[in-house]
VEXBAVEX-974463 format. One line per 8 residues: for each residue x, y, z of N, C-alpha, C. Coordinates in Angstrom, 2 decimals. Example, Ala and Ser with C-alpha at 12.3 -4.5 7.8 and 13.67 -1.06 7.14 Angstrom:
13.19 -5.69 7.80 12.30 -4.50 7.80 13.20 -3.30 7.80  12.85 -2.25 7.08 13.67 -1.06 7.14 12.90 0.03 7.87
This chain:
26.68 16.41 8.76 25.48 15.62 9.05 24.79 15.24 7.74  24.48 13.96 7.58 23.81 13.48 6.37 22.31 13.39 6.64  21.52 14.05 5.81 20.06 13.97 5.93 19.54 12.81 5.10  18.75 11.95 5.75 18.16 10.80 5.07 16.65 10.92 5.17  15.98 11.29 4.08 14.51 11.38 4.12 13.89 10.00 3.95  12.84 9.74 4.71 12.16 8.45 4.63 10.68 8.65 4.93  9.84 7.95 4.18 8.39 8.07 4.34 7.79 6.75 4.81  6.75 6.88 5.61 5.93 5.75 6.05 4.47 6.12 5.80
3.61 5.13 5.73 2.18 5.39 5.59 1.43 4.37 6.44  0.56 4.87 7.31 -0.21 3.93 8.14 -1.46 4.61 8.67  -2.36 3.79 9.21 -3.57 4.31 9.85 -3.53 3.95 11.33  -4.60 4.20 12.04 -4.63 4.02 13.48 -4.49 2.56 13.90  -4.89 1.64 13.03 -4.85 0.21 13.39 -3.44 -0.27 13.70  -2.47 0.29 13.01 -1.09 -0.19 13.17 -0.17 0.92 13.66  -0.72 1.83 14.44 0.07 2.94 14.96 1.17 2.46 15.90  0.87 1.48 16.74 1.88 0.96 17.67 3.02 0.26 16.93
2.74 -0.71 16.03 3.85 -1.30 15.27 4.64 -0.29 14.46  3.96 0.74 13.95 4.66 1.79 13.23 5.65 2.51 14.14  5.21 2.78 15.36 6.08 3.42 16.33 7.30 2.57 16.65  7.10 1.26 16.78 8.22 0.35 17.06 9.19 0.34 15.89  8.66 0.31 14.67 9.53 0.33 13.48 10.37 1.59 13.45  9.75 2.74 13.68 10.49 4.00 13.63 11.47 4.09 14.79  11.09 3.55 15.94 12.03 3.50 17.07 13.27 2.70 16.68  13.08 1.55 16.04 14.23 0.72 15.64 15.09 1.46 14.62
14.47 2.23 13.74 15.22 3.04 12.77 16.11 4.04 13.48  15.54 4.77 14.42 16.28 5.84 15.10 17.30 5.29 16.09  17.01 4.16 16.68 17.96 3.60 17.65 19.17 2.99 16.96  19.10 2.79 15.64 20.24 2.27 14.88 20.87 3.34 13.99  20.49 4.59 14.20 21.03 5.67 13.36 22.51 5.90 13.65  23.26 6.17 12.60 24.66 6.54 12.76 24.75 7.94 13.37  25.90 8.24 13.98 26.04 9.52 14.66 25.94 10.72 13.73  26.25 10.51 12.44 26.21 11.63 11.50 24.96 11.60 10.62
23.94 10.82 11.02 22.71 10.73 10.23 21.58 11.52 10.89  20.87 12.28 10.07 19.66 12.99 10.51 18.51 12.45 9.67  17.49 11.90 10.33 16.36 11.32 9.62 15.20 12.32 9.53  14.84 12.65 8.30 13.69 13.49 8.04 12.53 12.55 7.71  11.67 12.33 8.69 10.64 11.30 8.61 9.30 11.92 8.27  8.64 11.34 7.27 7.32 11.80 6.86 6.31 10.68 7.09  5.23 11.01 7.77 4.15 10.05 8.02 2.97 10.44 7.13  2.65 9.61 6.15 1.52 9.86 5.27 0.29 9.17 5.86
-0.80 9.93 5.96 -2.03 9.37 6.53 -3.24 10.03 5.91  -4.36 9.37 6.01 -5.60 9.93 5.48 -5.95 11.23 6.19  -6.42 12.21 5.43 -6.81 13.48 6.05 -8.09 13.34 6.87  -8.67 12.17 6.86 -9.85 11.91 7.70 -9.46 11.46 9.11  -8.17 11.24 9.34 -7.70 10.77 10.64 -6.91 11.87 11.35  -7.05 11.90 12.67 -6.37 12.91 13.48 -5.18 12.27 14.20  -3.97 12.70 13.83 -2.76 12.20 14.46 -2.09 13.28 15.32  -2.86 14.28 15.71 -2.26 15.39 16.46 -1.71 14.96 17.81
-2.28 13.91 18.40 -1.79 13.44 19.70 -1.12 12.08 19.59  -0.62 11.75 18.40 -0.01 10.44 18.19 1.22 10.26 19.07  1.34 9.11 19.75 2.55 8.84 20.55 3.81 8.74 19.70  3.65 8.53 18.40 4.82 8.47 17.52 5.57 9.80 17.52  4.86 10.89 17.74 5.49 12.21 17.77 6.55 12.31 18.86  6.37 11.56 19.94 7.29 11.65 21.08 8.68 11.11 20.74  8.79 10.34 19.66 10.10 9.80 19.28 11.08 10.92 18.93  10.55 12.03 18.43 11.42 13.17 18.10 12.02 13.79 19.36
11.37 13.59 20.50 11.91 14.08 21.77 13.02 13.17 22.27  12.90 11.87 21.99 13.91 10.91 22.43 15.15 10.93 21.54  14.93 11.25 20.27 16.02 11.22 19.29 16.12 12.59 18.63  17.01 13.45 19.10 17.09 14.81 18.57 17.55 14.89 17.12  18.20 13.85 16.61 18.69 13.90 15.22 17.62 13.38 14.26  16.40 13.87 14.43 15.34 13.50 13.50 14.26 14.58 13.52  13.45 14.57 12.50 12.25 15.41 12.44 11.12 14.52 11.96  9.95 14.62 12.58 8.80 13.80 12.19 7.68 14.73 11.76
7.28 14.59 10.50 6.23 15.41 9.92 5.06 14.53 9.52  3.89 14.83 10.03 2.67 14.11 9.63 2.04 14.87 8.47  1.88 14.16 7.37 1.38 14.82 6.16 0.08 14.14 5.70  -1.05 14.85 5.80 -2.33 14.26 5.42 -2.46 14.09 3.90  -3.15 13.02 3.53 -3.37 12.71 2.11 -4.86 12.78 1.85  -5.26 13.51 0.83 -6.68 13.62 0.49 -7.22 12.28 0.00  -8.52 12.19 -0.08 -9.18 10.89 -0.30 -9.13 10.41 -1.75  -7.97 10.54 -2.36 -7.82 10.16 -3.76 -7.99 8.67 -3.98
-7.64 7.87 -2.98 -7.72 6.42 -3.14 -8.83 5.79 -2.30  -9.76 6.59 -1.82 -10.92 6.03 -1.13 -11.68 5.15 -2.11  -11.98 3.93 -1.70 -12.68 2.99 -2.58 -11.77 2.18 -3.47  -10.45 2.45 -3.42 -9.51 1.65 -4.20 -9.52 0.21 -3.67  -9.13 -0.70 -4.51 -9.21 -2.12 -4.18 -8.39 -2.46 -2.95  -9.01 -3.18 -2.01 -8.34 -3.63 -0.80 -8.45 -5.15 -0.71  -7.41 -5.78 -0.19 -7.37 -7.24 -0.09 -6.44 -7.62 1.07  -6.73 -8.75 1.72 -5.92 -9.25 2.84 -5.78 -8.22 3.96
-6.77 -7.35 4.12 -6.71 -6.35 5.17 -5.78 -5.19 4.88  -5.24 -5.12 3.66 -4.35 -4.02 3.28 -5.20 -2.89 2.73  -5.19 -1.75 3.40 -6.12 -0.67 3.10 -5.56 0.32 2.08  -6.31 1.39 1.88 -5.95 2.40 0.87 -4.59 3.04 1.11  -4.11 3.01 2.37 -2.83 3.66 2.65 -1.67 3.05 1.86  -1.84 1.80 1.40 -0.75 1.16 0.65 -0.47 1.90 -0.66  -1.49 2.62 -1.16 -1.31 3.33 -2.43 -0.60 4.67 -2.27  -0.48 5.16 -1.04 0.11 6.48 -0.84 1.56 6.55 -1.32
2.27 5.42 -1.24 3.67 5.44 -1.67 3.80 5.82 -3.16  2.76 5.56 -3.94 2.80 5.88 -5.36 2.85 7.39 -5.60  2.38 8.17 -4.64 2.30 9.62 -4.79 3.39 10.37 -4.04  4.36 9.66 -3.48 5.39 10.31 -2.67 6.12 11.43 -3.41  6.47 11.28 -4.69 7.14 12.40 -5.37 6.33 13.69 -5.36  5.02 13.55 -5.30 4.12 14.71 -5.29 3.82 15.16 -3.86  3.64 14.20 -2.96 3.29 14.52 -1.57 4.47 15.08 -0.79  5.68 14.69 -1.19 6.89 15.15 -0.51 7.81 15.76 -1.57
7.47 16.95 -2.06 8.25 17.56 -3.15 9.60 18.11 -2.69  9.85 18.09 -1.37 11.11 18.63 -0.86 12.34 17.86 -1.32  12.14 16.59 -1.70 13.29 15.75 -2.03 13.17 15.14 -3.43  14.32 14.99 -4.08 14.38 14.32 -5.38 14.65 12.83 -5.23  15.08 12.43 -4.04 15.34 11.02 -3.75 14.93 10.78 -2.31  14.19 9.71 -2.08 13.67 9.47 -0.74 13.45 7.97 -0.54  13.57 7.52 0.69 13.28 6.13 1.03 11.82 5.98 1.42  11.30 4.78 1.22 9.97 4.43 1.73 10.06 3.09 2.42
9.29 2.93 3.51 9.23 1.62 4.16 7.84 1.36 4.71  7.36 0.14 4.56 6.20 -0.31 5.31 6.56 -0.30 6.78  5.56 -0.47 7.65 5.82 -0.40 9.09 5.88 -1.77 9.74  5.65 -2.85 9.00 5.81 -4.20 9.56 7.26 -4.65 9.35  8.16 -3.83 9.90 9.60 -4.06 9.71 10.34 -3.78 11.01  11.58 -4.24 11.05 12.54 -3.85 12.07 13.83 -3.48 11.35  14.37 -2.31 11.69 15.63 -1.86 11.13 16.76 -2.28 12.06  17.84 -2.80 11.46 18.97 -3.28 12.26 20.27 -2.54 11.96
20.20 -1.54 11.11 21.38 -0.73 10.82 20.96 0.62 10.26  21.89 1.54 10.24 21.65 2.84 9.63 21.42 2.67 8.13  20.56 3.51 7.57 20.19 3.36 6.15 21.00 4.25 5.21  22.02 4.92 5.73 22.80 5.82 4.89 23.41 5.16 3.68  23.96 3.95 3.86 24.60 3.26 2.73 23.59 2.90 1.65  22.38 2.56 2.06 21.35 2.25 1.07 20.90 3.53 0.35  20.74 4.60 1.09 20.29 5.85 0.49 21.30 6.36 -0.54  22.58 6.05 -0.33 23.64 6.51 -1.23 23.76 5.67 -2.51
23.03 4.56 -2.60 23.10 3.74 -3.81 22.60 4.56 -5.00  23.41 4.71 -6.05 22.97 5.52 -7.20 21.89 4.81 -8.01  20.83 5.52 -8.31 19.74 4.94 -9.12 19.89 5.28 -10.60  20.65 6.33 -10.90 20.87 6.76 -12.28 19.53 6.93 -13.01  19.25 6.10 -14.04 18.01 6.29 -14.79 16.88 5.39 -14.30  17.04 4.76 -13.13 16.01 3.87 -12.59 15.00 4.68 -11.77  13.75 4.21 -11.78 12.70 4.88 -11.01 12.75 4.49 -9.53  13.12 3.24 -9.27 13.15 2.74 -7.91 14.37 1.84 -7.71
14.72 1.66 -6.45 15.62 0.59 -6.06 14.84 -0.32 -5.13  14.93 -1.63 -5.34 14.14 -2.56 -4.55 14.76 -3.96 -4.63  14.19 -4.88 -3.86 14.66 -6.27 -3.85 13.77 -7.10 -4.74  14.38 -7.89 -5.60 13.67 -8.76 -6.53 13.06 -9.94 -5.77  11.75 -10.13 -5.91 11.09 -11.23 -5.20 11.09 -12.54 -5.98  11.45 -12.51 -7.24 11.39 -13.72 -8.09 12.22 -14.88 -7.53  13.43 -14.63 -6.99 14.23 -15.76 -6.49 13.53 -16.60 -5.42  12.58 -16.02 -4.69 11.93 -16.77 -3.62 10.47 -17.07 -3.94
10.05 -16.83 -5.16 8.65 -17.09 -5.53 8.40 -18.57 -5.78  7.19 -19.01 -5.47 6.79 -20.36 -5.86 6.00 -20.31 -7.16  5.56 -21.47 -7.62 4.90 -21.56 -8.92 3.65 -20.72 -9.05  2.84 -20.65 -7.97 1.59 -19.90 -8.04 1.85 -18.42 -8.27  2.82 -17.87 -7.55 3.14 -16.45 -7.72 3.71 -16.17 -9.09  4.58 -17.06 -9.56 5.16 -16.87 -10.89 4.07 -16.91 -11.96  3.11 -17.80 -11.79 2.00 -17.87 -12.75 1.18 -16.59 -12.71  0.98 -16.05 -11.52 0.19 -14.83 -11.40 0.86 -13.66 -12.11
2.15 -13.45 -11.90 2.77 -12.27 -12.52 2.83 -12.43 -14.04  2.81 -13.66 -14.52 2.74 -13.87 -15.96 1.39 -13.43 -16.51  0.32 -13.60 -15.69 -1.01 -13.15 -16.13 -1.08 -11.63 -16.27  -0.16 -10.93 -15.59 -0.11 -9.48 -15.71 0.66 -9.03 -16.95  1.25 -10.01 -17.64 2.06 -9.68 -18.81 3.50 -9.38 -18.46  3.91 -9.72 -17.24 5.28 -9.49 -16.80 6.13 -10.74 -17.00  7.39 -10.55 -17.28 8.31 -11.66 -17.49 9.13 -11.88 -16.22  8.99 -13.04 -15.57 9.72 -13.28 -14.31 11.23 -13.10 -14.44
11.77 -13.43 -15.58 13.23 -13.32 -15.74 13.70 -11.86 -15.68  12.79 -10.92 -15.84 13.14 -9.50 -15.73 12.92 -8.96 -14.33  12.38 -9.81 -13.45 12.21 -9.42 -12.06 10.81 -8.94 -11.73  10.43 -9.16 -10.49 9.19 -8.61 -9.93 9.57 -8.14 -8.53  9.49 -6.84 -8.29 10.15 -6.23 -7.15 9.20 -5.89 -6.01  9.68 -6.13 -4.79 8.91 -5.78 -3.61 8.69 -4.27 -3.55  7.56 -3.87 -2.99 7.29 -2.44 -2.82 7.30 -2.03 -1.35  7.59 -2.95 -0.45 7.56 -2.63 0.98 8.74 -1.82 1.45
9.86 -1.91 0.73 11.05 -1.10 1.02 11.58 -0.59 -0.31  11.62 0.72 -0.45 11.96 1.32 -1.74 12.95 2.47 -1.58  13.84 2.60 -2.55 14.54 3.85 -2.78 13.84 4.49 -3.97  13.36 5.70 -3.81 12.51 6.33 -4.82 13.25 7.47 -5.52  13.33 7.36 -6.84 13.90 8.44 -7.66 12.75 9.40 -7.97  12.42 10.23 -6.98 11.25 11.10 -7.08 11.37 12.08 -8.26  12.55 12.59 -8.49 12.74 13.55 -9.57 12.40 12.95 -10.92  12.89 11.75 -11.19 12.63 11.12 -12.49 11.16 10.74 -12.63
10.55 10.27 -11.55 9.13 9.92 -11.60 8.29 11.16 -11.92  8.66 12.30 -11.35 7.93 13.53 -11.65 8.16 13.96 -13.09  9.41 13.93 -13.50 9.74 14.40 -14.86 9.10 13.55 -15.94  8.99 12.25 -15.70 8.45 11.35 -16.73 6.95 11.14 -16.62  6.29 11.86 -15.72 4.84 11.78 -15.61 4.31 10.43 -15.14  5.09 9.74 -14.34 4.69 8.40 -13.92 3.51 8.40 -12.95  3.32 9.48 -12.21 2.24 9.48 -11.23 0.87 9.40 -11.91  0.75 10.04 -13.06 -0.51 9.95 -13.81 -0.75 8.51 -14.26
0.32 7.82 -14.62 0.19 6.42 -15.01 -0.21 5.56 -13.81  0.39 5.84 -12.64 0.00 5.12 -11.42 -1.49 5.31 -11.16  -1.95 6.54 -11.26 -3.35 6.85 -10.97 -4.31 6.11 -11.91  -3.87 5.87 -13.12 -4.74 5.21 -14.10 -5.05 3.76 -13.73  -4.30 3.21 -12.77 -4.50 1.82 -12.36 -5.29 1.69 -11.06  -5.75 2.80 -10.49 -6.29 2.73 -9.13 -7.59 1.93 -9.02  -8.29 1.76 -10.12 -9.54 1.00 -10.08 -9.32 -0.50 -10.32  -8.10 -0.88 -10.66 -7.82 -2.28 -10.98 -7.77 -3.13 -9.70
-8.22 -4.37 -9.81 -8.23 -5.27 -8.65 -7.02 -6.20 -8.71  -5.87 -5.63 -8.48 -4.64 -6.40 -8.51 -4.43 -7.11 -7.17  -3.93 -8.33 -7.25 -3.71 -9.12 -6.04 -2.73 -8.44 -5.09  -1.71 -7.83 -5.65 -0.68 -7.19 -4.82 -0.70 -5.66 -4.95  -1.84 -5.12 -5.33 -2.13 -3.70 -5.27 -0.99 -2.82 -5.77  -0.42 -1.99 -4.88 0.63 -1.05 -5.27 1.84 -1.73 -5.87  2.16 -2.93 -5.40 3.34 -3.64 -5.91 3.14 -4.02 -7.37  1.94 -4.46 -7.71 1.65 -4.76 -9.12 1.75 -3.50 -9.97
1.21 -2.40 -9.46 1.22 -1.15 -10.23 2.65 -0.69 -10.50  3.50 -0.74 -9.47 4.90 -0.31 -9.66 5.61 -1.18 -10.69  5.40 -2.49 -10.61 6.07 -3.38 -11.55 5.52 -3.25 -12.96  4.22 -3.01 -13.08 3.63 -2.84 -14.41 4.08 -1.53 -15.06  4.16 -0.49 -14.27 4.47 0.84 -14.82 5.97 1.11 -14.94  6.78 0.41 -14.14 8.21 0.74 -14.09 9.10 -0.46 -14.35  8.53 -1.57 -14.79 9.32 -2.76 -15.06 10.45 -2.47 -16.03  11.64 -3.00 -15.72 12.82 -2.74 -16.54 13.57 -1.49 -16.11
12.97 -0.72 -15.20 13.62 0.50 -14.71 13.64 0.51 -13.19  13.89 -0.66 -12.60 14.01 -0.79 -11.15 15.36 -1.42 -10.84  16.15 -0.75 -10.02 17.47 -1.27 -9.65 17.31 -2.39 -8.63  18.01 -3.50 -8.86 17.93 -4.66 -7.98 18.90 -4.49 -6.80  18.36 -4.55 -5.59 19.14 -4.37 -4.38 19.35 -5.70 -3.66  20.34 -5.80 -2.77 20.58 -7.05 -2.03 19.45 -7.33 -1.05  19.26 -8.59 -0.68 18.12 -8.96 0.19 18.15 -8.34 1.57  19.28 -7.81 2.01 19.33 -7.16 3.32 18.47 -5.90 3.36
18.12 -5.35 2.20 17.27 -4.16 2.17 15.81 -4.50 2.42  15.45 -5.76 2.26 14.06 -6.18 2.50 14.05 -7.69 2.69  14.53 -8.14 3.88 14.56 -9.58 4.11 13.18 -10.04 4.59  12.40 -10.52 3.64 11.08 -11.03 3.94 11.18 -12.42 4.56  10.05 -12.91 5.02 10.00 -14.27 5.56 10.44 -15.27 4.50  10.04 -15.03 3.25 10.41 -15.93 2.16 11.92 -15.99 1.99  12.55 -14.82 2.03 14.01 -14.78 1.89 14.68 -15.45 3.09  14.18 -15.20 4.27 14.78 -15.80 5.46 14.76 -17.32 5.37
13.63 -17.89 5.00 13.51 -19.35 4.92 14.45 -19.92 3.86  14.55 -19.25 2.72 15.42 -19.78 1.66 16.90 -19.60 1.99  17.26 -18.50 2.64 18.66 -18.32 3.02 19.08 -19.40 4.01  18.22 -19.71 4.95 18.55 -20.68 6.00 18.46 -22.12 5.49  17.42 -22.42 4.71 17.13 -23.82 4.36 17.42 -24.20 2.91  17.42 -23.23 2.01 17.58 -23.55 0.59 18.52 -22.55 -0.07  19.67 -22.35 0.53 20.59 -21.31 0.07 21.04 -21.53 -1.38  21.18 -22.79 -1.78 21.65 -23.06 -3.14 20.70 -22.48 -4.18
19.44 -22.33 -3.83 18.44 -21.75 -4.73 18.74 -20.28 -5.02  19.39 -19.60 -4.07 19.63 -18.16 -4.19 21.01 -17.81 -4.73  21.91 -18.79 -4.76 23.29 -18.49 -5.17 23.41 -17.98 -6.60  22.51 -18.34 -7.53 22.61 -17.72 -8.86 22.36 -16.21 -8.85  21.74 -15.72 -7.77 21.38 -14.30 -7.70 22.29 -13.49 -6.78  22.76 -14.12 -5.69 23.50 -13.38 -4.67 24.72 -14.17 -4.20  25.71 -13.44 -3.71 26.88 -14.08 -3.11 26.54 -14.53 -1.69  27.34 -15.44 -1.14 27.13 -15.86 0.24 27.29 -14.69 1.20
28.18 -13.77 0.87 28.36 -12.59 1.72 27.08 -11.76 1.78  26.41 -11.59 0.66 25.15 -10.83 0.64 24.07 -11.55 1.42  24.03 -12.87 1.31 23.02 -13.64 2.04 23.30 -13.63 3.53  24.57 -13.73 3.91 24.92 -13.69 5.34 24.58 -12.32 5.94  24.81 -11.27 5.17 24.49 -9.92 5.65 23.00 -9.78 5.93  22.18 -10.37 5.07 20.73 -10.26 5.25 20.27 -10.92 6.56  21.00 -11.93 7.02 20.64 -12.61 8.26 21.00 -11.78 9.49  22.00 -10.94 9.40 22.49 -10.27 10.61 22.30 -8.76 10.62
21.97 -8.14 9.49 21.77 -6.69 9.48 20.80 -6.31 8.37  20.52 -5.02 8.28 19.57 -4.57 7.26 18.16 -4.50 7.82  17.18 -4.73 6.94 15.77 -4.57 7.28 15.08 -5.94 7.28  14.43 -6.27 8.38 13.60 -7.47 8.45 12.17 -7.06 8.16  11.56 -7.67 7.15 10.20 -7.31 6.75 9.27 -8.49 7.02  8.30 -8.26 7.90 7.33 -9.30 8.25 6.16 -9.23 7.28  6.39 -9.73 6.07 5.40 -9.58 5.01 4.30 -10.62 5.07  4.35 -11.50 6.05 3.28 -12.47 6.25 2.69 -12.27 7.64
2.89 -13.25 8.51 2.43 -13.14 9.90 3.13 -11.97 10.59  2.39 -11.30 11.45 2.93 -10.13 12.16 3.31 -10.54 13.59  4.51 -10.17 14.04 5.00 -10.63 15.34 4.22 -10.09 16.53  3.47 -9.02 16.35 2.64 -8.51 17.44 1.27 -9.19 17.49  1.01 -10.08 16.51 -0.26 -10.80 16.48 -0.12 -12.30 16.67  0.99 -12.87 16.17 1.15 -14.32 16.24 2.62 -14.70 16.16  2.89 -15.95 16.42 4.26 -16.46 16.37 4.71 -16.53 14.91  5.92 -16.07 14.64 6.43 -16.07 13.27 7.95 -16.00 13.29
8.61 -16.29 12.16 10.07 -16.20 12.10 10.57 -14.80 12.43  11.65 -14.74 13.17 12.32 -13.48 13.54 11.47 -12.59 14.44  10.47 -13.18 15.07 9.65 -12.37 15.97 10.46 -11.88 17.18  11.52 -12.60 17.52 12.35 -12.18 18.66 12.98 -10.81 18.40  13.30 -10.52 17.13 13.89 -9.23 16.80 12.90 -8.10 17.02  11.64 -8.36 16.64 10.61 -7.34 16.85 10.37 -7.12 18.34  10.24 -8.22 19.09 9.94 -8.09 20.51 11.08 -7.43 21.29  12.29 -7.64 20.84 13.42 -6.98 21.49 13.29 -5.46 21.36
12.96 -4.99 20.14 12.80 -3.56 19.93 11.55 -3.02 20.64  10.49 -3.80 20.64 9.26 -3.40 21.32 9.50 -3.19 22.81  10.21 -4.12 23.43 10.48 -4.01 24.87 11.32 -2.77 25.20  12.20 -2.39 24.30 13.06 -1.23 24.54 12.34 0.09 24.25  11.30 0.04 23.45 10.65 1.25 22.96 9.70 1.85 24.00  9.32 3.10 23.81 8.34 3.72 24.71 6.92 3.21 24.51  6.73 2.30 23.54 5.40 1.76 23.26 5.13 0.46 24.03  6.13 0.01 24.78 5.99 -1.26 25.50 4.87 -1.18 26.52
4.05 -2.23 26.55 2.92 -2.31 27.48 2.89 -3.71 28.08  2.97 -3.78 29.39 3.02 -5.07 30.08 1.74 -5.88 29.88  0.60 -5.20 29.85 -0.67 -5.91 29.67 -0.77 -6.52 28.27  -0.34 -5.76 27.27 -0.34 -6.29 25.91 0.55 -7.52 25.81  1.72 -7.45 26.43 2.68 -8.57 26.39 2.10 -9.80 27.07  1.52 -9.60 28.23 0.93 -10.73 28.96 -0.19 -11.37 28.15  -1.08 -10.54 27.57 -2.20 -11.06 26.79 -1.72 -11.81 25.56  -0.69 -11.27 24.90 -0.17 -11.93 23.70 0.31 -13.34 24.02
1.18 -13.48 25.01 1.76 -14.78 25.31 0.74 -15.73 25.93  -0.18 -15.21 26.70 -1.24 -16.06 27.24 -2.09 -16.63 26.10  -2.47 -15.77 25.15 -3.31 -16.22 24.04 -2.58 -17.22 23.15  -1.28 -17.01 22.92 -0.53 -17.95 22.10 -0.42 -19.31 22.77  -0.18 -19.30 24.07 -0.10 -20.56 24.82 -1.43 -21.28 24.81  -2.50 -20.52 25.03 -3.84 -21.11 25.04 -4.18 -21.70 23.68  -3.82 -20.99 22.61 -4.11 -21.47 21.26 -3.41 -22.79 20.99  -2.15 -22.92 21.42 -1.41 -24.16 21.20 -1.97 -25.30 22.04
-2.37 -24.99 23.27 -2.93 -26.02 24.15 -4.24 -26.58 23.60  -5.02 -25.73 22.92 -6.31 -26.14 22.39 -6.23 -26.72 20.98  -5.03 -26.74 20.43 -4.88 -27.24 19.07 -5.11 -28.75 19.03  -5.86 -29.20 18.05 -6.15 -30.62 17.92 -4.90 -31.40 17.54  -4.92 -32.70 17.77 -3.78 -33.55 17.43 -3.48 -33.48 15.94  -4.53 -33.48 15.13 -4.33 -33.43 13.68 -3.61 -32.16 13.26  -3.99 -31.01 13.86 -3.33 -29.76 13.52 -1.90 -29.72 14.01  -1.65 -30.36 15.17 -0.28 -30.41 15.67 0.62 -31.21 14.74
0.10 -32.33 14.26 0.87 -33.16 13.33 1.13 -32.39 12.03  0.11 -31.67 11.57 0.26 -30.87 10.35 1.31 -29.78 10.55  1.32 -29.16 11.74 2.29 -28.11 12.03 3.72 -28.66 12.03  3.91 -29.83 12.65 5.24 -30.45 12.66 5.66 -30.86 11.25  4.71 -31.39 10.49 5.02 -31.77 9.11 5.44 -30.60 8.27  4.78 -29.44 8.48 5.16 -28.24 7.73 6.56 -27.78 8.11  6.91 -27.96 9.38 8.24 -27.59 9.85 9.31 -28.37 9.09  9.11 -29.70 8.97 10.11 -30.52 8.29 10.12 -30.28 6.78
8.95 -29.99 6.19 8.91 -29.69 4.76 9.69 -28.43 4.44  9.75 -27.50 5.38 10.47 -26.26 5.17 11.94 -26.35 5.55  12.39 -27.59 5.80 13.82 -27.78 6.03 14.23 -27.85 7.48  13.27 -28.00 8.39 13.59 -28.07 9.81 14.24 -29.41 10.16  14.92 -29.41 11.28 15.54 -30.66 11.74 15.68 -30.58 13.28  15.67 -31.71 13.89 15.77 -31.79 15.34 17.16 -32.24 15.74
């Protein structure tokens, strides 16, 4: 049996999507995989009766541990509704000392395969393994990371899905360096901190490990843009397996690319609620019916600008 440790961090606002994400992880587990799951949460919140705990009853080849985090990042910079919990991943080597190597994932994801092959990727002297976001960045984002003193040609890596070399981070004292940035008002918070502190020491992984909306659109509509970075086989794999990361619109809140994948897992999971489903689709239909003609034209225009066709 292969043990695969993985950490998540969330608060009560996104407890249901977190449960769906973890359900998708466990429902795609290989027969010889045991998932040691750690839930990082503020010690000010009570998760003793969390419905997420029930997943361990449905899937015997896992363990779910809720680990409270002290208020070290209370008051840290928040933006776009992303709260202090985003910083917890920076402390995983300290918060979860049981492992020298561990996976981390945001909860706005759907897993479509077992993660054993990703966990086995050797990091050697790298602090993290992650997917490079530069291939799908537009000019504004590239300009922003340059203001941080980072060179786009060296990569700027997503922090939503990580392989963490916890042992090396502990040995090299990187957590103290992470902490020194907690007062900074970075646009991408923890992601900026990881790239600033560990740039040049992050292993580049294929897009299937973190297929964001940006990657999905470019693979489908602008594949030639990505061919200097990845083979067609790697791009095809990202479309059909791996991790789908909803890094923009959330499928439980609004219509977005690949939302069908999330809803499929939601319907199968113990978190499914008929009233929530009815309200979601009623509200989406109502919103479209009330949309002005000008907004409808703008929506169609955006579709064609992104490579759509009828």
